[in-house]
N, CA, C and O atoms as a MOPAC input file, in Angstrom:
PM7 MOZYME 1SCF
protein

 N    171.58300 1   202.89400 1    61.11600 1
 C    172.71800 1   202.07900 1    61.66100 1
 C    173.37600 1   201.52400 1    60.42000 1
 O    172.82500 1   200.98200 1    59.46200 1
 N    174.79700 1   201.78800 1    60.63900 1
 C    175.53200 1   200.94100 1    59.45900 1
 C    175.40200 1   199.65600 1    59.27500 1
 O    175.17800 1   198.97700 1    60.27800 1
 N    175.50700 1   198.98900 1    57.95900 1
 C    175.57200 1   197.56500 1    57.88100 1
 C    177.04600 1   197.17400 1    58.47500 1
 O    178.12500 1   197.62900 1    58.09700 1
 N    176.79800 1   196.17700 1    59.53800 1
 C    178.32500 1   195.93300 1    60.29300 1
 C    179.30600 1   194.96900 1    59.31800 1
 O    180.51600 1   194.87000 1    59.52500 1
 N    178.61700 1   194.28300 1    58.24100 1
 C    179.17800 1   193.70700 1    57.25200 1
 C    180.25000 1   194.50800 1    56.61500 1
 O    181.43900 1   194.21700 1    56.49100 1
 N    179.53200 1   195.70700 1    56.18500 1
 C    180.26900 1   196.74200 1    55.40400 1
 C    181.39600 1   197.26300 1    56.09100 1
 O    182.44400 1   197.51700 1    55.49900 1
 N    181.18600 1   197.49300 1    57.70400 1
 C    182.07800 1   197.97400 1    58.52000 1
 C    183.27200 1   196.98400 1    58.48000 1
 O    184.45400 1   197.29500 1    58.32900 1
 N    182.78000 1   195.78800 1    58.63400 1
 C    183.98600 1   194.60700 1    58.61000 1
 C    184.84800 1   194.60100 1    57.46900 1
 O    186.05700 1   194.41000 1    57.59600 1
 N    184.19800 1   194.83600 1    56.15000 1
 C    184.88400 1   194.93100 1    55.10600 1
 C    185.87900 1   196.25600 1    54.90400 1
 O    186.92500 1   196.25800 1    54.25600 1
 N    185.33100 1   197.30400 1    55.57300 1
 C    185.95200 1   198.27500 1    55.52800 1
 C    187.12400 1   198.37600 1    56.23300 1
 O    188.11700 1   198.97600 1    55.82300 1
 N    187.00500 1   197.61600 1    57.62800 1
 C    188.35000 1   197.59900 1    58.25600 1
 C    189.46500 1   196.58100 1    57.76400 1
 O    190.64400 1   196.67300 1    58.10600 1
 N    188.98100 1   195.64400 1    56.95900 1
 C    189.99400 1   194.73100 1    56.23800 1
 C    190.66200 1   195.76300 1    55.33800 1
 O    191.87400 1   195.95200 1    55.44500 1
 N    189.94700 1   196.42300 1    54.48000 1
 C    190.25400 1   197.11800 1    53.27600 1
 C    191.54900 1   198.40300 1    53.98500 1
 O    192.67300 1   198.65700 1    53.55200 1
 N    190.96700 1   198.86800 1    54.93600 1
 C    191.75500 1   199.78400 1    55.68300 1
 C    193.26100 1   199.14300 1    56.19600 1
 O    194.35500 1   199.68700 1    56.04800 1
 N    193.00500 1   197.92500 1    56.79200 1
 C    194.26800 1   197.47300 1    57.16800 1
 C    195.19800 1   197.07000 1    56.26500 1
 O    196.38400 1   197.24600 1    56.54400 1
 N    194.80000 1   196.41200 1    54.93100 1
 C    195.62800 1   196.42100 1    53.93900 1
 C    196.20700 1   197.79000 1    53.21700 1
 O    197.27200 1   197.73500 1    52.60300 1
 N    195.59100 1   198.80600 1    53.30100 1
 C    196.34000 1   200.03300 1    53.05900 1
 C    197.37800 1   200.33900 1    54.07000 1
 O    198.45800 1   200.78900 1    53.69000 1
 N    197.14900 1   200.14000 1    55.28000 1
 C    198.08400 1   200.36600 1    56.45700 1
 C    199.17100 1   199.42400 1    56.05100 1
 O    200.23500 1   200.04400 1    56.02200 1
 N    199.31000 1   198.23600 1    55.74500 1
 C    200.52200 1   197.55400 1    55.66000 1
 C    201.14300 1   198.05900 1    54.38300 1
 O    202.35100 1   197.82800 1    54.42200 1
 N    200.79500 1   198.64400 1    53.29500 1
 C    201.11600 1   199.18000 1    52.20900 1
 C    201.96300 1   200.44100 1    52.55100 1
 O    203.14300 1   200.62500 1    52.24900 1
 N    201.17300 1   201.23600 1    53.20700 1
 C    201.54900 1   202.60900 1    53.66300 1
 C    202.69400 1   202.58400 1    54.98300 1
 O    203.69200 1   203.30300 1    55.01900 1
 N    202.31300 1   201.61500 1    56.01300 1
 C    203.33700 1   201.61800 1    56.96300 1
 C    203.73400 1   200.16200 1    57.27600 1
 O    203.34100 1   199.51900 1    58.25000 1
 N    204.50700 1   199.76900 1    56.38300 1
 C    204.96600 1   198.21400 1    56.43000 1
 C    205.64800 1   197.88800 1    57.87600 1
 O    205.33200 1   196.85500 1    58.46700 1
 N    206.48800 1   198.69900 1    58.36500 1
 C    207.22100 1   198.46600 1    59.43200 1
 C    206.41400 1   198.30500 1    60.74500 1
 O    206.59500 1   197.43900 1    61.60100 1
 N    205.40600 1   199.38800 1    60.74800 1
 C    204.70700 1   199.45500 1    61.93500 1
 C    203.66900 1   198.11600 1    61.97500 1
 O    203.51300 1   197.37700 1    62.94700 1
 N    203.08100 1   198.01500 1    60.81500 1
 C    201.96900 1   196.88100 1    60.60200 1
 C    202.61100 1   195.60400 1    60.86200 1
 O    201.96800 1   194.79900 1    61.53700 1
 N    203.86500 1   195.24700 1    60.41200 1
 C    204.57700 1   194.16500 1    60.42800 1
 C    204.87300 1   193.78800 1    61.91200 1
 O    204.91700 1   192.60400 1    62.24600 1
 N    205.04400 1   194.65100 1    62.66700 1
 C    205.37000 1   194.66700 1    64.11000 1
 C    204.01700 1   194.48100 1    64.71300 1
 O    203.89200 1   193.54500 1    65.50300 1
 N    202.96300 1   195.25400 1    64.44900 1
 C    201.44700 1   194.98500 1    65.07900 1
 C    201.10700 1   193.57500 1    64.59600 1
 O    200.63000 1   192.82600 1    65.44900 1
 N    201.27700 1   193.10500 1    63.38200 1
 C    200.69600 1   191.99600 1    62.78400 1
 C    201.45400 1   190.75700 1    63.65500 1
 O    200.88500 1   189.76100 1    64.10100 1
 N    202.68800 1   191.04000 1    63.76000 1
 C    203.57000 1   189.82200 1    64.67300 1
 C    202.95800 1   189.96900 1    66.06900 1
 O    202.48100 1   188.96300 1    66.59300 1
 N    202.94100 1   190.82000 1    66.53700 1
 C    202.11000 1   190.72700 1    68.13200 1
 C    200.86200 1   190.04400 1    67.99700 1
 O    200.53700 1   189.07300 1    68.67900 1
 N    199.99900 1   190.70200 1    66.87900 1
 C    198.62300 1   190.01100 1    66.85500 1
 C    198.77100 1   188.56100 1    66.66800 1
 O    198.02900 1   187.84500 1    67.34100 1
 N    199.74500 1   187.92100 1    65.73000 1
 C    199.80200 1   186.63600 1    65.53200 1
 C    200.18000 1   185.77300 1    66.78100 1
 O    199.71800 1   184.66400 1    67.04800 1
 N    201.06300 1   186.45000 1    67.46600 1
 C    201.42200 1   185.63300 1    68.77700 1
 C    200.50400 1   185.60100 1    69.72000 1
 O    200.54100 1   184.62100 1    70.46500 1
 N    199.56400 1   186.51900 1    69.92700 1
 C    198.61300 1   186.66000 1    70.90000 1
 C    197.54000 1   185.60200 1    70.38700 1
 O    197.12800 1   184.70400 1    71.12100 1
 N    197.11500 1   185.77600 1    69.05700 1
 C    195.91100 1   185.10300 1    68.69000 1
 C    196.50100 1   183.47200 1    68.51800 1
 O    195.69700 1   182.63500 1    68.10800 1
 N    197.54200 1   183.15800 1    68.75500 1
 C    198.00500 1   181.80300 1    68.56700 1
 C    197.29300 1   180.98200 1    69.61200 1
 O    196.94400 1   181.54600 1    70.64900 1
 N    197.00600 1   179.48500 1    69.40100 1
 C    196.46600 1   178.73200 1    70.38000 1
 C    197.27400 1   178.44600 1    71.56100 1
 O    198.38800 1   177.93500 1    71.44600 1
 N    196.77300 1   178.74800 1    72.67700 1
 C    197.70200 1   178.54700 1    73.80800 1
 C    196.66000 1   177.87100 1    75.09300 1
 O    195.86900 1   176.96000 1    74.84900 1
 N    196.78100 1   178.34700 1    76.16200 1
 C    195.51000 1   177.91300 1    77.16500 1
 C    194.27900 1   178.30700 1    76.85700 1
 O    193.26500 1   177.86600 1    77.39800 1
 N    194.31600 1   179.32200 1    75.79900 1
 C    192.84600 1   179.72800 1    75.34300 1
 C    193.03300 1   179.50700 1    73.81800 1
 O    194.03000 1   179.69800 1    73.12300 1
 N    191.73200 1   179.02700 1    73.47300 1
 C    191.66000 1   178.70700 1    71.71900 1
 C    191.27000 1   180.16100 1    71.18200 1
 O    190.89800 1   181.11600 1    71.86400 1
 N    191.44600 1   180.09800 1    69.77400 1
 C    190.94700 1   181.23700 1    69.01200 1
 C    189.48200 1   181.61100 1    69.24600 1
 O    189.32200 1   182.82900 1    69.17400 1
 N    188.59200 1   181.06100 1    69.45300 1
 C    187.02300 1   181.29000 1    69.56900 1
 C    187.14300 1   182.16600 1    71.10300 1
 O    186.79800 1   183.34000 1    71.23200 1
 N    187.63100 1   181.42000 1    72.05100 1
 C    187.79700 1   182.10100 1    73.46200 1
 C    188.48500 1   183.45400 1    73.25900 1
 O    188.00400 1   184.41200 1    73.86500 1
 N    189.44600 1   183.62400 1    72.55600 1
 C    190.13100 1   184.69000 1    72.33600 1
 C    189.28500 1   185.97100 1    71.60400 1
 O    189.46200 1   187.17000 1    71.82200 1
 N    188.47700 1   185.45500 1    70.82600 1
 C    187.75900 1   186.42800 1    69.99100 1
 C    186.67700 1   186.96200 1    70.87500 1
 O    186.46800 1   188.17500 1    70.90400 1
 N    185.85100 1   185.97700 1    71.72600 1
 C    184.89200 1   186.39600 1    72.47500 1
 C    185.41800 1   187.28800 1    73.59500 1
 O    184.65400 1   188.18100 1    73.96400 1
 N    186.53900 1   187.19100 1    74.16000 1
 C    187.28400 1   188.26900 1    74.84000 1
 C    187.41000 1   189.57500 1    74.40300 1
 O    187.16400 1   190.60400 1    75.03200 1
 N    187.91400 1   189.41600 1    72.99600 1
 C    188.23000 1   190.69300 1    72.14600 1
 C    186.86900 1   191.53000 1    71.88100 1
 O    186.87700 1   192.76000 1    71.85000 1
 N    185.55100 1   190.65600 1    71.67000 1
 C    184.27200 1   191.12500 1    71.57200 1
 C    183.99700 1   192.17300 1    72.75200 1
 O    183.85800 1   193.39300 1    72.66300 1
 N    183.95900 1   191.34300 1    73.88900 1
 C    183.80100 1   192.18200 1    75.18700 1
 C    184.57000 1   193.51500 1    75.33100 1
 O    184.03700 1   194.56000 1    75.70500 1
 N    185.88700 1   193.38000 1    74.99600 1
 C    186.58500 1   194.49300 1    75.10500 1
 C    186.45400 1   195.48400 1    74.25800 1
 O    186.76900 1   196.63700 1    74.55300 1
 N    185.97000 1   195.13500 1    73.10500 1
 C    185.40300 1   196.06100 1    71.60200 1
 C    184.11900 1   196.94500 1    72.33000 1
 O    184.10100 1   198.17500 1    72.27200 1
 N    183.11100 1   196.19900 1    72.98100 1
 C    182.35000 1   196.90200 1    73.60100 1
 C    182.56900 1   197.85500 1    74.72900 1
 O    181.95100 1   198.91500 1    74.82600 1
 N    183.37500 1   197.48400 1    75.49000 1
 C    183.90000 1   198.31700 1    76.51800 1
 C    184.59200 1   199.40000 1    76.00700 1
 O    184.49300 1   200.45400 1    76.63700 1
 N    185.37200 1   199.37400 1    74.85700 1
 C    186.16100 1   200.39500 1    74.23800 1
 C    185.36800 1   201.09100 1    73.44200 1
 O    185.85700 1   202.14500 1    73.03500 1
 N    184.20600 1   200.81400 1    73.06200 1
 C    183.28300 1   201.58800 1    72.19200 1
 C    183.87800 1   201.85500 1    70.95300 1
 O    184.09200 1   203.01100 1    70.58500 1
 N    184.20100 1   200.73200 1    70.18700 1
 C    184.80500 1   200.67200 1    69.02800 1
 C    183.89400 1   199.89100 1    68.03500 1
 O    183.71000 1   198.68800 1    68.21600 1
 N    183.33300 1   200.53200 1    67.01600 1
 C    182.32700 1   199.63700 1    66.38100 1
 C    183.06600 1   198.93100 1    65.20800 1
 O    182.52200 1   197.93300 1    64.73600 1
 N    184.32000 1   199.37600 1    64.66100 1
 C    185.29400 1   198.72300 1    63.89800 1
 C    185.50400 1   197.37800 1    64.39800 1
 O    185.34100 1   196.34600 1    63.74800 1
 N    185.94700 1   197.49100 1    65.82700 1
 C    186.50300 1   196.41400 1    66.48900 1
 C    185.28300 1   195.39300 1    66.61000 1
 O    185.38700 1   194.20000 1    66.32300 1
 N    184.17000 1   195.97100 1    67.04700 1
 C    182.97100 1   195.02000 1    67.09800 1
 C    182.75100 1   194.27400 1    65.94100 1
 O    182.68600 1   193.04700 1    66.02700 1
 N    182.61100 1   194.91600 1    64.73500 1
 C    182.30500 1   194.52400 1    63.55200 1
 C    183.50600 1   193.08800 1    63.21000 1
 O    183.18400 1   191.96500 1    62.82200 1
 N    184.75600 1   193.53900 1    63.47400 1
 C    185.86200 1   192.71300 1    62.87800 1
 C    185.80600 1   191.47000 1    64.06500 1
 O    186.04500 1   190.34200 1    63.63400 1
 N    185.59400 1   191.56400 1    65.10200 1
 C    185.77700 1   190.46500 1    65.99500 1
 C    184.53200 1   189.60000 1    66.15200 1
 O    184.64800 1   188.42300 1    66.49400 1
 N    183.30400 1   190.17200 1    65.90300 1
 C    182.11400 1   189.49800 1    65.68600 1
 C    182.52800 1   188.43900 1    64.35100 1
 O    182.53700 1   187.20900 1    64.40000 1
 N    182.80800 1   189.15800 1    63.36200 1
 C    183.12100 1   188.38900 1    62.12000 1
 C    184.22200 1   187.20500 1    62.48900 1
 O    184.02100 1   186.02600 1    62.19800 1
 N    185.12200 1   187.56000 1    63.00300 1
 C    186.30900 1   186.62100 1    63.29300 1
 C    185.77800 1   185.50300 1    64.31000 1
 O    186.03000 1   184.30400 1    64.19000 1
 N    185.12400 1   185.98600 1    65.17200 1
 C    184.53500 1   184.98300 1    66.24900 1
 C    183.49800 1   183.91800 1    65.43000 1
 O    183.49000 1   182.70600 1    65.64700 1
 N    182.76100 1   184.49800 1    64.60100 1
 C    181.87400 1   183.41100 1    63.97300 1
 C    182.97800 1   182.52400 1    63.01400 1
 O    182.88700 1   181.30000 1    63.11600 1
 N    183.79900 1   182.95700 1    62.28300 1
 C    184.81200 1   182.29200 1    61.60000 1
 C    185.41500 1   181.01400 1    62.40900 1
 O    185.82900 1   179.95300 1    61.94200 1
 N    185.33200 1   181.48900 1    63.92900 1
 C    185.94600 1   180.42800 1    64.69600 1
 C    185.06800 1   179.43900 1    65.18800 1
 O    185.45500 1   178.51500 1    65.90300 1
 N    183.87800 1   179.60300 1    64.82200 1
 C    182.78300 1   178.68300 1    65.46500 1
 C    182.11300 1   179.13100 1    66.49200 1
 O    181.44500 1   178.33700 1    67.15400 1
 N    182.16700 1   180.62600 1    66.85400 1
 C    181.46200 1   180.90900 1    68.03500 1
 C    179.87400 1   181.13000 1    67.71100 1
 O    179.52100 1   181.70700 1    66.68200 1
 N    179.10200 1   180.71000 1    68.51100 1
 C    177.61000 1   180.77900 1    68.16300 1
 C    177.15600 1   182.09500 1    68.48200 1
 O    177.93000 1   182.80300 1    69.12600 1
 N    176.01900 1   182.56200 1    68.14100 1
 C    175.17500 1   183.93100 1    68.48600 1
 C    175.10100 1   183.89500 1    70.00200 1
 O    175.29600 1   184.94800 1    70.60800 1
 N    174.84200 1   182.80600 1    70.65100 1
 C    174.53800 1   182.87900 1    71.90200 1
 C    175.80300 1   182.96100 1    72.60800 1
 O    175.80700 1   183.65700 1    73.62300 1
 N    176.75600 1   182.44700 1    72.30100 1
 C    178.27500 1   182.74100 1    72.92800 1
 C    178.76600 1   184.26900 1    72.83600 1
 O    179.32700 1   184.89400 1    73.73600 1
 N    178.43700 1   184.72900 1    71.57100 1
 C    178.81300 1   185.98100 1    71.20400 1
 C    177.96500 1   187.03100 1    72.09800 1
 O    178.57300 1   187.93000 1    72.67900 1
 N    176.79700 1   186.93700 1    72.18900 1
 C    175.76000 1   187.56800 1    72.97700 1
 C    176.33000 1   187.55500 1    74.60800 1
 O    176.38500 1   188.55600 1    75.32300 1
 N    176.66500 1   186.41300 1    74.93500 1
 C    176.78800 1   186.44700 1    76.36600 1
 C    178.12600 1   187.09900 1    76.46300 1
 O    178.24100 1   187.90500 1    77.38700 1
 N    179.20800 1   186.90100 1    75.65600 1
 C    180.39300 1   187.93400 1    75.83400 1
 C    179.92200 1   189.30300 1    75.82200 1
 O    180.54100 1   190.14300 1    76.47400 1
 N    179.01400 1   189.58500 1    75.22900 1
 C    178.77500 1   191.07500 1    75.05600 1
 C    177.95100 1   191.63500 1    76.41800 1
 O    178.02700 1   192.79500 1    76.82400 1
 N    177.17500 1   190.60100 1    77.01600 1
 C    176.59900 1   190.87200 1    78.40800 1
 C    177.66100 1   190.90200 1    79.50000 1
 O    177.43800 1   191.56300 1    80.51400 1
 N    178.67900 1   190.30300 1    79.37500 1
 C    179.80100 1   190.64800 1    80.32800 1
 C    180.46500 1   191.87100 1    80.20400 1
 O    180.83700 1   192.52200 1    81.18000 1
 N    180.66100 1   192.27600 1    78.81000 1
 C    180.98700 1   193.72200 1    78.59500 1
 C    179.97000 1   194.81800 1    79.25200 1
 O    180.37200 1   195.82700 1    79.83100 1
 N    178.85000 1   194.54000 1    79.11200 1
 C    177.68500 1   195.40200 1    79.70700 1
 C    177.84000 1   195.58900 1    81.22200 1
 O    177.90800 1   196.71400 1    81.71700 1
 N    177.89400 1   194.42700 1    81.97000 1
 C    178.23400 1   194.27700 1    83.21400 1
 C    179.52600 1   195.12600 1    83.63500 1
 O    179.47200 1   195.85100 1    84.62900 1
 N    180.55900 1   195.03600 1    82.94700 1
 C    181.58800 1   195.63100 1    83.31200 1
 C    181.74500 1   197.05500 1    82.95900 1
 O    182.58800 1   197.77100 1    83.49900 1
 N    180.74100 1   197.54800 1    81.84400 1
 C    181.13900 1   198.75800 1    81.10900 1
 C    179.96900 1   199.64600 1    81.49900 1
 O    180.08700 1   200.82500 1    81.16500 1
 N    178.83000 1   199.28800 1    82.16200 1
 C    177.53600 1   200.06300 1    82.22800 1
 C    176.94800 1   200.44200 1    81.21500 1
 O    177.16200 1   199.91700 1    80.12300 1
 N    176.09800 1   201.42600 1    81.38900 1
 C    175.04800 1   202.09500 1    80.34800 1
 C    175.92200 1   202.57200 1    79.06100 1
 O    175.31600 1   202.23500 1    78.04300 1
 N    177.11700 1   203.22900 1    78.76400 1
 C    177.66700 1   203.38000 1    77.60800 1
 C    177.97700 1   201.99300 1    76.81900 1
 O    177.82400 1   201.92000 1    75.60000 1
 N    178.37000 1   201.03100 1    77.51000 1
 C    178.68500 1   199.67000 1    76.88900 1
 C    177.21600 1   199.38200 1    76.38600 1
 O    177.08100 1   199.15000 1    75.18500 1
 N    176.12200 1   199.37600 1    77.19100 1
 C    174.95200 1   199.13500 1    76.80500 1
 C    174.51900 1   199.55400 1    75.42600 1
 O    173.95000 1   198.81200 1    74.62500 1
 N    174.77800 1   200.56200 1    75.26500 1
 C    174.47800 1   201.26400 1    74.01600 1
 C    175.27500 1   200.79700 1    72.83900 1
 O    174.79800 1   200.92900 1    71.71100 1
 N    176.48700 1   200.24500 1    73.02400 1
 C    177.24700 1   199.50100 1    71.74800 1
 C    176.98300 1   198.17100 1    71.89800 1
 O    177.57300 1   197.43600 1    71.10600 1
 N    176.08600 1   197.53600 1    72.88600 1
 C    175.46000 1   196.23200 1    72.56200 1
 C    174.76300 1   196.12700 1    71.44700 1
 O    174.61600 1   195.10300 1    70.77900 1
 N    174.25900 1   197.35600 1    71.20400 1
 C    173.28600 1   197.11100 1    69.91900 1
 C    173.96800 1   197.08100 1    68.82900 1
 O    173.38500 1   196.57800 1    67.86800 1
 N    175.21400 1   197.52900 1    68.63700 1
 C    176.23000 1   197.43200 1    67.39100 1
 C    176.60900 1   195.82000 1    67.37600 1
 O    176.79000 1   195.27500 1    66.28700 1
 N    176.71800 1   195.11600 1    68.53300 1
 C    176.76500 1   193.65800 1    68.49400 1
 C    175.66100 1   192.89300 1    67.93500 1
 O    175.88800 1   191.96500 1    67.15900 1
 N    174.41200 1   193.24000 1    68.29800 1
 C    173.37500 1   192.59200 1    67.87900 1
 C    173.07100 1   193.02500 1    66.18000 1
 O    172.47800 1   192.24800 1    65.43200 1
 N    173.49400 1   194.15500 1    65.80300 1
 C    173.46000 1   194.38700 1    64.58000 1
 C    174.36700 1   193.59400 1    63.77500 1
 O    174.04300 1   193.03500 1    62.72800 1
 N    175.55000 1   193.56700 1    64.32000 1
 C    176.34300 1   192.61100 1    63.47400 1
 C    175.98800 1   191.21100 1    63.45900 1
 O    176.16200 1   190.64400 1    62.38000 1
 N    175.55300 1   190.56500 1    64.36600 1
 C    175.09300 1   189.22700 1    64.43800 1
 C    173.94500 1   189.36200 1    63.19200 1
 O    174.19200 1   188.74200 1    62.15800 1
 N    172.98800 1   189.97300 1    63.25000 1
 C    171.89800 1   190.04900 1    62.24100 1
 C    172.36900 1   190.20700 1    61.00300 1
 O    171.79400 1   189.57000 1    60.12000 1
 N    173.64300 1   191.17800 1    60.58800 1
 C    174.42400 1   191.55200 1    59.36600 1
 C    175.01900 1   190.40100 1    58.88100 1
 O    175.05800 1   190.11700 1    57.68400 1
 N    175.59700 1   189.56600 1    59.99300 1
 C    176.27000 1   188.55000 1    59.42800 1
 C    175.56900 1   187.03500 1    59.33900 1
 O    176.10900 1   185.96300 1    59.06100 1
 N    174.11500 1   187.33700 1    59.68700 1
 C    173.28600 1   186.29900 1    59.72400 1
 C    173.56900 1   184.93600 1    60.47000 1
 O    173.42400 1   183.76700 1    60.11300 1
 N    174.08400 1   185.58700 1    61.78400 1
 C    174.41100 1   184.56100 1    62.77900 1
 C    173.30100 1   183.53600 1    63.20100 1
 O    172.18300 1   183.93900 1    63.52600 1
 N    173.57900 1   182.39400 1    63.19300 1
 C    172.32200 1   181.58200 1    63.68600 1
 C    172.00600 1   181.74100 1    65.16200 1
 O    172.90600 1   181.88000 1    65.99100 1
 N    170.59100 1   181.71700 1    65.51500 1
 C    170.14800 1   181.79700 1    66.83500 1
 C    170.47800 1   180.73500 1    67.70300 1
 O    170.11000 1   180.76000 1    68.87800 1

């Protein structure tokens, strides 16, 4: 299984490339992302936990790596991230359970505290 820290770095590198190659599209996407991620009724950590659950349900390893990294930066604990992952498994069934292992791998690779 890939090192999820490397997947996180690969994602950031590719997003940088996309900004250079597709500036108009990425500016629009970035604007939407900035507006949605801004604190509101939910704070940044809560939004990242939701994004983690959706990433597992969407079966997106890049999204899992990215949002676990972001959630940790927002102060989420390993327990909070894992709990969000289990909500995804509840809603997504067996296939999401298989992607839960990438969540655990990301937490280990990012050395998230127990």
